[in-house]
A tleap script that builds the chain and sets N, CA, C and O, in Angstrom:
source leaprc.protein.ff14SB
mol = sequence {
  NMET ASN PRO GLU GLN ILE LEU GLU ILE GLY
  ARG GLU ALA ILE TRP VAL MET VAL VAL VAL
  GLY ALA PRO GLY MET LEU ALA ALA LEU LEU
  VAL GLY LEU THR ILE ALA VAL LEU GLN ALA
  LEU THR GLN ILE GLN GLU ALA ALA VAL ALA
  PHE VAL PRO LYS ILE LEU GLY VAL ALA ALA
  ALA LEU VAL VAL ALA MET PRO TRP THR LEU
  GLY VAL LEU GLN ARG PHE THR THR GLU LEU
  PHE ALA ARG ILE ALA ALA THR GLY GLY ALA
  CPRO
}
set mol.1.N position { 0.844 -1.185 0.000 }
set mol.1.CA position { 0.000 0.000 0.000 }
set mol.1.C position { 0.884 1.242 0.000 }
set mol.1.O position { 1.913 1.300 0.674 }
set mol.2.N position { 0.459 2.210 -0.760 }
set mol.2.CA position { 1.207 3.457 -0.765 }
set mol.2.C position { 0.602 4.430 0.249 }
set mol.2.O position { -0.500 4.199 0.746 }
set mol.3.N position { 1.306 5.499 0.553 }
set mol.3.CA position { 0.815 6.433 1.583 }
set mol.3.C position { -0.559 7.044 1.272 }
set mol.3.O position { -1.335 7.316 2.188 }
set mol.4.N position { -0.859 7.258 -0.007 }
set mol.4.CA position { -2.157 7.821 -0.363 }
set mol.4.C position { -3.301 6.871 -0.002 }
set mol.4.O position { -4.352 7.302 0.474 }
set mol.5.N position { -3.084 5.582 -0.232 }
set mol.5.CA position { -4.103 4.597 0.104 }
set mol.5.C position { -4.300 4.520 1.619 }
set mol.5.O position { -5.427 4.390 2.098 }
set mol.6.N position { -3.221 4.600 2.355 }
set mol.6.CA position { -3.315 4.552 3.820 }
set mol.6.C position { -4.057 5.776 4.342 }
set mol.6.O position { -4.886 5.661 5.245 }
set mol.7.N position { -3.763 6.946 3.780 }
set mol.7.CA position { -4.484 8.156 4.183 }
set mol.7.C position { -5.965 8.068 3.838 }
set mol.7.O position { -6.812 8.524 4.607 }
set mol.8.N position { -6.278 7.489 2.695 }
set mol.8.CA position { -7.686 7.321 2.298 }
set mol.8.C position { -8.412 6.390 3.270 }
set mol.8.O position { -9.546 6.662 3.664 }
set mol.9.N position { -7.769 5.309 3.651 }
set mol.9.CA position { -8.370 4.380 4.617 }
set mol.9.C position { -8.565 5.075 5.963 }
set mol.9.O position { -9.603 4.914 6.606 }
set mol.10.N position { -7.566 5.847 6.386 }
set mol.10.CA position { -7.699 6.592 7.643 }
set mol.10.C position { -8.842 7.596 7.596 }
set mol.10.O position { -9.584 7.739 8.567 }
set mol.11.N position { -8.986 8.294 6.467 }
set mol.11.CA position { -10.081 9.251 6.313 }
set mol.11.C position { -11.429 8.542 6.372 }
set mol.11.O position { -12.354 9.011 7.036 }
set mol.12.N position { -11.539 7.417 5.682 }
set mol.12.CA position { -12.786 6.649 5.706 }
set mol.12.C position { -13.083 6.110 7.106 }
set mol.12.O position { -14.241 6.080 7.523 }
set mol.13.N position { -12.056 5.687 7.826 }
set mol.13.CA position { -12.250 5.173 9.188 }
set mol.13.C position { -12.770 6.274 10.111 }
set mol.13.O position { -13.652 6.028 10.934 }
set mol.14.N position { -12.233 7.472 9.979 }
set mol.14.CA position { -12.718 8.589 10.797 }
set mol.14.C position { -14.157 8.914 10.439 }
set mol.14.O position { -14.968 9.187 11.324 }
set mol.15.N position { -14.486 8.889 9.150 }
set mol.15.CA position { -15.864 9.177 8.738 }
set mol.15.C position { -16.822 8.115 9.282 }
set mol.15.O position { -17.911 8.447 9.751 }
set mol.16.N position { -16.429 6.848 9.222 }
set mol.16.CA position { -17.270 5.773 9.767 }
set mol.16.C position { -17.469 5.973 11.266 }
set mol.16.O position { -18.566 5.762 11.781 }
set mol.17.N position { -16.422 6.377 11.960 }
set mol.17.CA position { -16.523 6.627 13.392 }
set mol.17.C position { -17.532 7.745 13.682 }
set mol.17.O position { -18.330 7.637 14.613 }
set mol.18.N position { -17.495 8.806 12.890 }
set mol.18.CA position { -18.430 9.912 13.074 }
set mol.18.C position { -19.857 9.455 12.789 }
set mol.18.O position { -20.776 9.778 13.542 }
set mol.19.N position { -20.042 8.710 11.709 }
set mol.19.CA position { -21.379 8.249 11.321 }
set mol.19.C position { -21.944 7.281 12.360 }
set mol.19.O position { -23.125 7.355 12.700 }
set mol.20.N position { -21.108 6.377 12.862 }
set mol.20.CA position { -21.573 5.393 13.847 }
set mol.20.C position { -21.902 6.070 15.181 }
set mol.20.O position { -22.828 5.646 15.873 }
set mol.21.N position { -21.171 7.097 15.542 }
set mol.21.CA position { -21.421 7.794 16.796 }
set mol.21.C position { -22.546 8.808 16.740 }
set mol.21.O position { -23.020 9.264 17.780 }
set mol.22.N position { -22.978 9.166 15.547 }
set mol.22.CA position { -23.982 10.225 15.386 }
set mol.22.C position { -25.326 9.948 16.071 }
set mol.22.O position { -25.854 10.854 16.716 }
set mol.23.N position { -25.906 8.751 15.966 }
set mol.23.CA position { -27.217 8.561 16.607 }
set mol.23.C position { -27.200 8.795 18.115 }
set mol.23.O position { -28.103 9.442 18.646 }
set mol.24.N position { -26.200 8.287 18.803 }
set mol.24.CA position { -26.108 8.497 20.249 }
set mol.24.C position { -25.873 9.949 20.609 }
set mol.24.O position { -26.459 10.467 21.560 }
set mol.25.N position { -25.014 10.603 19.845 }
set mol.25.CA position { -24.724 12.011 20.118 }
set mol.25.C position { -25.929 12.901 19.844 }
set mol.25.O position { -26.208 13.828 20.604 }
set mol.26.N position { -26.640 12.619 18.761 }
set mol.26.CA position { -27.838 13.411 18.458 }
set mol.26.C position { -28.921 13.199 19.509 }
set mol.26.O position { -29.618 14.141 19.886 }
set mol.27.N position { -29.061 11.973 19.976 }
set mol.27.CA position { -30.045 11.705 21.030 }
set mol.27.C position { -29.672 12.462 22.301 }
set mol.27.O position { -30.539 13.055 22.944 }
set mol.28.N position { -28.400 12.449 22.668 }
set mol.28.CA position { -27.951 13.179 23.859 }
set mol.28.C position { -28.192 14.676 23.693 }
set mol.28.O position { -28.590 15.354 24.640 }
set mol.29.N position { -27.951 15.184 22.497 }
set mol.29.CA position { -28.174 16.603 22.235 }
set mol.29.C position { -29.648 16.969 22.367 }
set mol.29.O position { -29.988 17.951 23.027 }
set mol.30.N position { -30.520 16.189 21.745 }
set mol.30.CA position { -31.951 16.502 21.782 }
set mol.30.C position { -32.541 16.359 23.187 }
set mol.30.O position { -33.310 17.211 23.631 }
set mol.31.N position { -32.181 15.285 23.879 }
set mol.31.CA position { -32.695 15.093 25.232 }
set mol.31.C position { -32.137 16.164 26.166 }
set mol.31.O position { -32.866 16.709 26.994 }
set mol.32.N position { -30.859 16.462 26.034 }
set mol.32.CA position { -30.247 17.495 26.873 }
set mol.32.C position { -30.870 18.859 26.649 }
set mol.32.O position { -31.122 19.599 27.600 }
set mol.33.N position { -31.116 19.191 25.390 }
set mol.33.CA position { -31.748 20.473 25.085 }
set mol.33.C position { -33.168 20.536 25.635 }
set mol.33.O position { -33.576 21.557 26.188 }
set mol.34.N position { -33.918 19.454 25.487 }
set mol.34.CA position { -35.279 19.411 26.020 }
set mol.34.C position { -35.288 19.552 27.533 }
set mol.34.O position { -36.080 20.319 28.080 }
set mol.35.N position { -34.423 18.829 28.203 }
set mol.35.CA position { -34.351 18.908 29.662 }
set mol.35.C position { -33.903 20.301 30.104 }
set mol.35.O position { -34.406 20.823 31.099 }
set mol.36.N position { -32.969 20.903 29.382 }
set mol.36.CA position { -32.501 22.245 29.734 }
set mol.36.C position { -33.632 23.268 29.626 }
set mol.36.O position { -33.762 24.153 30.471 }
set mol.37.N position { -34.446 23.138 28.579 }
set mol.37.CA position { -35.579 24.059 28.432 }
set mol.37.C position { -36.580 23.848 29.565 }
set mol.37.O position { -37.079 24.815 30.140 }
set mol.38.N position { -36.872 22.595 29.886 }
set mol.38.CA position { -37.800 22.315 30.983 }
set mol.38.C position { -37.255 22.814 32.320 }
set mol.38.O position { -38.011 23.329 33.145 }
set mol.39.N position { -35.959 22.665 32.537 }
set mol.39.CA position { -35.367 23.156 33.780 }
set mol.39.C position { -35.405 24.680 33.836 }
set mol.39.O position { -35.605 25.260 34.903 }
set mol.40.N position { -35.215 25.317 32.703 }
set mol.40.CA position { -35.279 26.781 32.687 }
set mol.40.C position { -36.701 27.267 32.943 }
set mol.40.O position { -36.907 28.281 33.610 }
set mol.41.N position { -37.670 26.545 32.415 }
set mol.41.CA position { -39.068 26.942 32.617 }
set mol.41.C position { -39.520 26.728 34.056 }
set mol.41.O position { -40.276 27.533 34.600 }
set mol.42.N position { -39.060 25.647 34.668 }
set mol.42.CA position { -39.505 25.328 36.026 }
set mol.42.C position { -38.538 25.814 37.095 }
set mol.42.O position { -38.843 25.731 38.285 }
set mol.43.N position { -37.392 26.313 36.694 }
set mol.43.CA position { -36.355 26.806 37.595 }
set mol.43.C position { -35.824 25.716 38.536 }
set mol.43.O position { -35.409 25.999 39.660 }
set mol.44.N position { -35.846 24.473 38.059 }
set mol.44.CA position { -35.243 23.358 38.798 }
set mol.44.C position { -33.848 23.165 38.217 }
set mol.44.O position { -33.708 22.701 37.085 }
set mol.45.N position { -32.832 23.513 38.970 }
set mol.45.CA position { -31.461 23.431 38.476 }
set mol.45.C position { -30.719 22.296 39.181 }
set mol.45.O position { -29.819 22.535 39.986 }
set mol.46.N position { -31.099 21.088 38.877 }
set mol.46.CA position { -30.480 19.912 39.481 }
set mol.46.C position { -29.843 19.077 38.363 }
set mol.46.O position { -30.521 18.723 37.398 }
set mol.47.N position { -28.559 18.763 38.484 }
set mol.47.CA position { -27.841 18.030 37.440 }
set mol.47.C position { -28.349 16.599 37.283 }
set mol.47.O position { -28.339 16.052 36.180 }
set mol.48.N position { -28.787 16.002 38.370 }
set mol.48.CA position { -29.251 14.614 38.323 }
set mol.48.C position { -30.536 14.475 37.511 }
set mol.48.O position { -30.818 13.404 36.974 }
set mol.49.N position { -31.305 15.539 37.421 }
set mol.49.CA position { -32.556 15.487 36.661 }
set mol.49.C position { -32.259 15.257 35.182 }
set mol.49.O position { -33.022 14.566 34.506 }
set mol.50.N position { -31.188 15.809 34.674 }
set mol.50.CA position { -30.854 15.664 33.262 }
set mol.50.C position { -30.120 14.361 32.963 }
set mol.50.O position { -30.136 13.896 31.824 }
set mol.51.N position { -29.488 13.776 33.950 }
set mol.51.CA position { -28.630 12.616 33.713 }
set mol.51.C position { -29.418 11.376 33.291 }
set mol.51.O position { -29.088 10.757 32.279 }
set mol.52.N position { -30.428 11.014 34.030 }
set mol.52.CA position { -31.166 9.768 33.758 }
set mol.52.C position { -31.882 9.810 32.404 }
set mol.52.O position { -31.747 8.857 31.636 }
set mol.53.N position { -32.631 10.859 32.075 }
set mol.53.CA position { -33.268 10.870 30.748 }
set mol.53.C position { -32.256 10.844 29.604 }
set mol.53.O position { -32.506 10.245 28.558 }
set mol.54.N position { -31.120 11.493 29.810 }
set mol.54.CA position { -30.104 11.510 28.755 }
set mol.54.C position { -29.532 10.113 28.540 }
set mol.54.O position { -29.355 9.683 27.400 }
set mol.55.N position { -29.245 9.409 29.620 }
set mol.55.CA position { -28.727 8.040 29.506 }
set mol.55.C position { -29.758 7.133 28.838 }
set mol.55.O position { -29.408 6.332 27.972 }
set mol.56.N position { -31.021 7.249 29.232 }
set mol.56.CA position { -32.067 6.430 28.627 }
set mol.56.C position { -32.253 6.763 27.148 }
set mol.56.O position { -32.459 5.865 26.331 }
set mol.57.N position { -32.184 8.045 26.801 }
set mol.57.CA position { -32.325 8.452 25.404 }
set mol.57.C position { -31.186 7.943 24.536 }
set mol.57.O position { -31.414 7.478 23.420 }
set mol.58.N position { -29.977 8.029 25.036 }
set mol.58.CA position { -28.816 7.535 24.288 }
set mol.58.C position { -28.908 6.018 24.130 }
set mol.58.O position { -28.645 5.491 23.049 }
set mol.59.N position { -29.278 5.319 25.191 }
set mol.59.CA position { -29.403 3.857 25.112 }
set mol.59.C position { -30.476 3.460 24.102 }
set mol.59.O position { -30.277 2.533 23.316 }
set mol.60.N position { -31.603 4.151 24.118 }
set mol.60.CA position { -32.681 3.849 23.163 }
set mol.60.C position { -32.230 4.126 21.732 }
set mol.60.O position { -32.519 3.340 20.829 }
set mol.61.N position { -31.531 5.227 21.520 }
set mol.61.CA position { -31.052 5.550 20.172 }
set mol.61.C position { -30.057 4.513 19.676 }
set mol.61.O position { -30.085 4.133 18.505 }
set mol.62.N position { -29.180 4.054 20.560 }
set mol.62.CA position { -28.203 3.045 20.159 }
set mol.62.C position { -28.874 1.714 19.822 }
set mol.62.O position { -28.468 1.032 18.881 }
set mol.63.N position { -29.888 1.351 20.580 }
set mol.63.CA position { -30.606 0.100 20.306 }
set mol.63.C position { -31.357 0.196 18.982 }
set mol.63.O position { -31.344 -0.745 18.187 }
set mol.64.N position { -32.008 1.328 18.746 }
set mol.64.CA position { -32.772 1.507 17.500 }
set mol.64.C position { -31.835 1.551 16.293 }
set mol.64.O position { -32.161 1.005 15.239 }
set mol.65.N position { -30.684 2.189 16.435 }
set mol.65.CA position { -29.751 2.340 15.316 }
set mol.65.C position { -28.806 1.155 15.156 }
set mol.65.O position { -27.988 1.152 14.236 }
set mol.66.N position { -28.893 0.162 16.014 }
set mol.66.CA position { -27.943 -0.946 15.986 }
set mol.66.C position { -27.880 -1.680 14.637 }
set mol.66.O position { -26.774 -1.925 14.157 }
set mol.67.N position { -28.999 -2.043 14.004 }
set mol.67.CA position { -28.879 -2.744 12.715 }
set mol.67.C position { -28.170 -1.893 11.651 }
set mol.67.O position { -27.335 -2.396 10.899 }
set mol.68.N position { -28.506 -0.625 11.597 }
set mol.68.CA position { -27.871 0.272 10.640 }
set mol.68.C position { -26.380 0.427 10.948 }
set mol.68.O position { -25.550 0.398 10.039 }
set mol.69.N position { -26.045 0.590 12.216 }
set mol.69.CA position { -24.661 0.744 12.636 }
set mol.69.C position { -23.840 -0.490 12.269 }
set mol.69.O position { -22.724 -0.374 11.760 }
set mol.70.N position { -24.388 -1.651 12.525 }
set mol.70.CA position { -23.678 -2.886 12.188 }
set mol.70.C position { -23.490 -3.016 10.685 }
set mol.70.O position { -22.461 -3.520 10.234 }
set mol.71.N position { -24.470 -2.568 9.900 }
set mol.71.CA position { -24.338 -2.585 8.444 }
set mol.71.C position { -23.212 -1.685 7.966 }
set mol.71.O position { -22.436 -2.072 7.092 }
set mol.72.N position { -23.115 -0.489 8.532 }
set mol.72.CA position { -22.044 0.445 8.168 }
set mol.72.C position { -20.690 -0.156 8.515 }
set mol.72.O position { -19.765 -0.123 7.703 }
set mol.73.N position { -20.572 -0.702 9.713 }
set mol.73.CA position { -19.300 -1.304 10.131 }
set mol.73.C position { -18.947 -2.528 9.291 }
set mol.73.O position { -17.778 -2.754 8.976 }
set mol.74.N position { -19.954 -3.315 8.931 }
set mol.74.CA position { -19.702 -4.503 8.116 }
set mol.74.C position { -19.219 -4.116 6.723 }
set mol.74.O position { -18.280 -4.720 6.204 }
set mol.75.N position { -19.858 -3.106 6.108 }
set mol.75.CA position { -19.422 -2.663 4.788 }
set mol.75.C position { -17.995 -2.126 4.820 }
set mol.75.O position { -17.194 -2.427 3.935 }
set mol.76.N position { -17.680 -1.331 5.840 }
set mol.76.CA position { -16.326 -0.781 5.946 }
set mol.76.C position { -15.296 -1.887 6.126 }
set mol.76.O position { -14.247 -1.875 5.481 }
set mol.77.N position { -15.590 -2.839 6.998 }
set mol.77.CA position { -14.650 -3.923 7.261 }
set mol.77.C position { -14.454 -4.800 6.028 }
set mol.77.O position { -13.330 -5.189 5.712 }
set mol.78.N position { -15.538 -5.108 5.337 }
set mol.78.CA position { -15.444 -5.922 4.123 }
set mol.78.C position { -14.609 -5.216 3.069 }
set mol.78.O position { -13.764 -5.836 2.424 }
set mol.79.N position { -14.841 -3.922 2.891 }
set mol.79.CA position { -14.064 -3.152 1.920 }
set mol.79.C position { -12.591 -3.077 2.320 }
set mol.79.O position { -11.706 -3.163 1.468 }
set mol.80.N position { -12.338 -2.919 3.602 }
set mol.80.CA position { -10.958 -2.858 4.087 }
set mol.80.C position { -10.241 -4.179 3.849 }
set mol.80.O position { -9.101 -4.187 3.385 }
set mol.81.N position { -10.886 -5.284 4.157 }
set mol.81.CA position { -10.268 -6.591 3.927 }
set mol.81.C position { -10.041 -6.832 2.441 }
set mol.81.O position { -9.034 -7.427 2.058 }
set mol.82.N position { -10.969 -6.375 1.598 }
set mol.82.CA position { -10.792 -6.533 0.150 }
set mol.82.C position { -9.584 -5.728 -0.326 }
set mol.82.O position { -8.828 -6.196 -1.178 }
set mol.83.N position { -9.395 -4.535 0.209 }
set mol.83.CA position { -8.233 -3.723 -0.169 }
set mol.83.C position { -6.934 -4.392 0.289 }
set mol.83.O position { -5.940 -4.387 -0.437 }
set mol.84.N position { -6.948 -4.962 1.484 }
set mol.84.CA position { -5.757 -5.640 1.992 }
set mol.84.C position { -5.434 -6.845 1.122 }
set mol.84.O position { -4.270 -7.085 0.800 }
set mol.85.N position { -6.455 -7.604 0.741 }
set mol.85.CA position { -6.244 -8.780 -0.096 }
set mol.85.C position { -5.739 -8.382 -1.487 }
set mol.85.O position { -4.933 -9.097 -2.082 }
set mol.86.N position { -6.210 -7.250 -2.002 }
set mol.86.CA position { -5.801 -6.806 -3.338 }
set mol.86.C position { -4.335 -6.382 -3.371 }
set mol.86.O position { -3.685 -6.467 -4.414 }
set mol.87.N position { -3.816 -5.928 -2.237 }
set mol.87.CA position { -2.410 -5.482 -2.208 }
set mol.87.C position { -1.454 -6.610 -1.837 }
set mol.87.O position { -0.239 -6.415 -1.841 }
set mol.88.N position { -1.971 -7.748 -1.526 }
set mol.88.CA position { -1.097 -8.868 -1.170 }
set mol.88.C position { -1.006 -9.135 0.310 }
set mol.88.O position { -0.392 -10.121 0.716 }
set mol.89.N position { -1.598 -8.287 1.132 }
set mol.89.CA position { -1.680 -8.531 2.573 }
set mol.89.C position { -0.492 -8.056 3.375 }
set mol.89.O position { -0.681 -7.353 4.367 }
set mol.90.N position { 0.707 -8.401 3.001 }
set mol.90.CA position { 1.876 -8.039 3.788 }
set mol.90.C position { 2.432 -6.686 3.353 }
set mol.90.O position { 2.322 -6.318 2.184 }
set mol.91.N position { 3.029 -5.944 4.286 }
set mol.91.CA position { 3.604 -4.643 3.923 }
set mol.91.C position { 4.806 -4.752 3.033 }
set mol.91.O position { 5.388 -3.736 2.652 }
savepdb mol mol.pdb
quit
C-alpha cells in the first residue's frame, strides 16, 4: 500500500466513526436540550434530573440504530479486507 491509500483508509475510518457515533450524540443533544428548556421553565437546576433521561435516550437511540450501525461497520470492514487482499496482505 502506498501512503495515499493509507491516508484514504484513515479518512474513511474517521468518517465511519463519526457516522456510527452520530445517533447516540444526536439523542444526547436533543434530550439534553429538552431537559434544559424544561429546567429553565420550572427553575429546577439539578444536574441529576438531566442525567437519567439523557442516559435512557442515548441507550434507546443506540438500540434503534444498531442494525444500521452494524451494516455500516460490516461494509467498511469488508471493503478494508478486500483492499488488503488486493495489495497482497503483507507490507
